[in-house]
C-alpha positions as CSV (number, residue, x, y, z in Angstrom):
1,M,-17.2,5.3,-14.5
2,I,-13.9,4.3,-12.7
3,V,-15.9,2.2,-10.3
4,V,-17.2,-0.1,-12.6
5,V,-14.1,-0.1,-15.2
6,S,-12.1,-1.1,-12.2
7,A,-15.2,-4.0,-10.6
8,L,-15.4,-5.0,-14.9
9,L,-11.6,-5.2,-15.2
10,S,-10.5,-7.4,-11.2
11,W,-13.4,-9.2,-12.2
12,F,-12.3,-10.4,-15.6
13,L,-8.0,-10.5,-14.1
14,V,-9.2,-12.9,-10.8
15,G,-11.1,-15.4,-12.9
16,A,-8.1,-15.7,-16.3
17,F,-5.7,-16.3,-13.0
18,L,-7.8,-18.2,-11.2
19,S,-8.2,-21.1,-13.8
20,T,-4.9,-20.7,-14.2
21,A,-3.1,-21.0,-11.2
22,K,-5.4,-23.8,-10.5
23,R,-4.2,-25.3,-13.8
24,R,-0.9,-24.5,-13.0
25,G,-1.1,-25.7,-9.2
26,W,-0.4,-22.4,-7.6
27,G,-1.6,-23.4,-4.2
28,Q,-1.2,-22.6,-0.6
29,S,0.0,-25.5,1.7
30,V,-2.2,-26.4,4.9
31,R,0.0,-26.5,7.5
32,R,-0.7,-30.6,9.8
33,E,-0.7,-29.0,12.8
34,G,-3.8,-27.5,12.0
35,P,-7.8,-27.9,12.3
36,A,-8.6,-31.3,10.5
37,T,-11.2,-29.2,8.4
38,H,-8.3,-27.4,7.0
39,I,-6.9,-30.1,5.3
40,V,-9.1,-29.3,2.8
41,K,-8.1,-26.1,1.4
42,D,-4.7,-27.5,0.5
43,G,-3.9,-26.6,-2.7
44,T,-6.4,-23.5,-2.6
45,P,-5.0,-20.7,-5.0
46,T,-2.7,-18.1,-3.7
47,M,-1.1,-15.0,-5.3
48,G,-5.2,-13.4,-5.5
49,G,-2.9,-10.3,-5.6
50,V,-1.7,-10.2,-8.9
51,P,-5.3,-9.8,-10.5
52,F,-6.3,-6.6,-7.8
53,S,-2.9,-5.1,-8.4
54,A,-2.6,-5.0,-11.8
55,A,-6.7,-3.8,-11.8
56,I,-5.7,-1.0,-9.1
57,F,-2.7,-0.4,-11.6
58,I,-4.4,0.2,-15.2
59,V,-7.3,1.8,-14.2
60,W,-5.1,4.6,-12.0
61,V,-2.6,5.6,-15.1
62,A,-5.0,4.9,-17.7
63,F,-7.9,7.3,-15.7
64,I,-6.0,9.8,-12.8
65,G,-1.9,9.1,-14.0
66,L,-1.4,10.0,-17.6
67,T,-3.5,13.2,-16.9
68,N,-1.8,13.9,-13.6
69,A,1.5,13.4,-14.2
70,S,3.0,16.0,-12.4
71,D,1.5,14.7,-9.2
72,S,3.9,12.9,-7.2
73,K,1.7,11.8,-4.1
74,G,-0.6,9.3,-6.6
75,W,2.5,8.0,-8.3
76,A,4.3,8.0,-4.8
77,A,0.7,5.9,-2.9
78,V,0.8,3.7,-6.5
79,G,5.0,3.5,-6.5
80,M,4.4,2.1,-2.5
81,A,1.0,-0.1,-3.5
82,F,4.0,-2.0,-6.4
83,G,6.3,-1.9,-4.0
84,M,4.8,-3.5,-1.5
85,Y,3.0,-6.0,-3.7
86,L,5.9,-7.1,-5.2
87,I,7.1,-8.1,-1.6
88,G,4.1,-10.5,-1.4
89,L,4.5,-11.6,-5.1
90,T,7.9,-13.1,-3.6
91,D,7.0,-14.8,-1.0
92,D,4.2,-16.0,-2.4
93,V,6.4,-17.1,-5.6
94,L,8.8,-18.6,-2.9
95,I,5.5,-20.6,-1.3
96,V,4.5,-22.2,-4.0
97,R,8.0,-22.9,-5.8
98,S,8.3,-24.8,-2.5
99,R,5.3,-26.6,-2.5
100,I,5.8,-27.6,-6.2
101,M,9.6,-28.6,-5.5
102,G,8.8,-30.7,-2.1
103,T,11.5,-28.4,-0.4
104,P,10.7,-27.1,3.5
105,R,11.6,-23.5,2.9
106,G,8.4,-21.8,2.6
107,G,8.2,-17.7,1.8
108,L,10.0,-15.0,3.2
109,K,10.8,-14.7,6.4
110,A,9.6,-11.7,8.9
111,R,13.0,-10.7,9.2
112,E,13.6,-10.4,5.4
113,K,10.0,-8.9,4.7
114,F,10.2,-6.4,7.2
115,P,13.3,-4.3,6.0
116,L,11.7,-4.8,2.1
117,Q,8.4,-3.2,3.9
118,L,10.5,-0.7,6.0
119,L,12.3,0.6,2.9
120,V,9.4,0.6,0.5
121,A,7.1,2.5,2.9
122,G,10.0,4.8,4.0
123,V,10.7,5.9,0.6
124,F,6.8,6.7,-0.1
125,A,6.6,8.6,3.7
126,L,9.9,10.6,2.4
127,I,8.3,11.8,-1.0
128,V,4.6,12.1,0.4
129,A,5.1,13.6,4.2
130,P,6.4,17.3,3.4
131,Q,3.0,17.5,1.4
132,V,0.7,15.8,3.3
133,P,1.6,17.2,7.0
134,V,-0.6,14.9,9.3
135,F,1.0,16.0,12.9
136,N,2.9,19.3,11.3
137,L,5.9,17.7,12.3
138,L,8.1,16.3,9.0
139,W,9.9,13.7,11.7
140,L,6.3,12.3,13.0
141,D,4.7,12.7,9.7
142,V,7.8,10.0,8.0
143,V,7.0,7.7,10.8
144,F,4.0,7.9,10.5
145,L,3.4,7.7,6.5
146,T,6.1,4.6,7.1
147,L,4.0,2.1,9.5
148,V,0.8,3.3,8.5
149,P,0.9,1.4,4.9
150,I,3.6,-1.4,6.7
151,A,0.5,-2.4,9.2
152,A,-1.9,-2.0,7.1
153,T,0.3,-4.8,4.6
154,N,0.1,-7.0,7.5
155,A,-3.0,-6.6,8.6
156,I,-4.2,-7.9,5.4
157,N,-1.7,-10.6,4.8
158,F,-3.0,-11.6,9.0
159,T,-6.5,-11.6,8.0
160,D,-6.1,-13.6,4.1
161,G,-5.1,-16.7,5.3
162,L,-6.2,-19.3,3.6
163,D,-10.1,-18.5,3.4
164,G,-10.2,-15.2,1.7
165,L,-11.1,-13.5,4.6
166,C,-9.8,-10.1,3.8
167,A,-12.7,-9.7,1.1
168,G,-15.2,-9.5,3.6
169,V,-13.2,-7.2,5.9
170,V,-12.1,-4.9,3.0
171,A,-15.7,-4.7,2.7
172,I,-16.8,-3.7,5.5
173,L,-14.3,-0.7,5.3
174,M,-15.8,0.3,1.9
């Protein structure tokens, strides 16, 4: 039931979001020094994480979060995902804004994004590590549970690019 509701809600939200993104010009810029075949992708809608994150949050709260309100691990995971989502959203909004305004700023720089990711993942790790020991050494568990979400977030970001390649990679993982 949860999978069906998640799929349908994601399908609906993605469709609604794509039409809004195209109408408002929320597109990604293509680097001119890249392959010439990529220039046709200029303006491809960005911020696709918005509808997926909304669907995940709505379904989790509706089916799991409200019935297990005391589940600190679950709420920490949702909070960490939401924190990473906000960092990505900020990056995408800055990219779209600079594209619309014609400024060279672009999105968040790595030196701005990484400390934010470290903060979000670190808080998650401090909450979860004592409850879910991985190595049975608290300090090592905290380090591991901090680095894994950062690595996963950046791997998804790098893989996705303009082509939406992340969907294919994640589908293989499922």
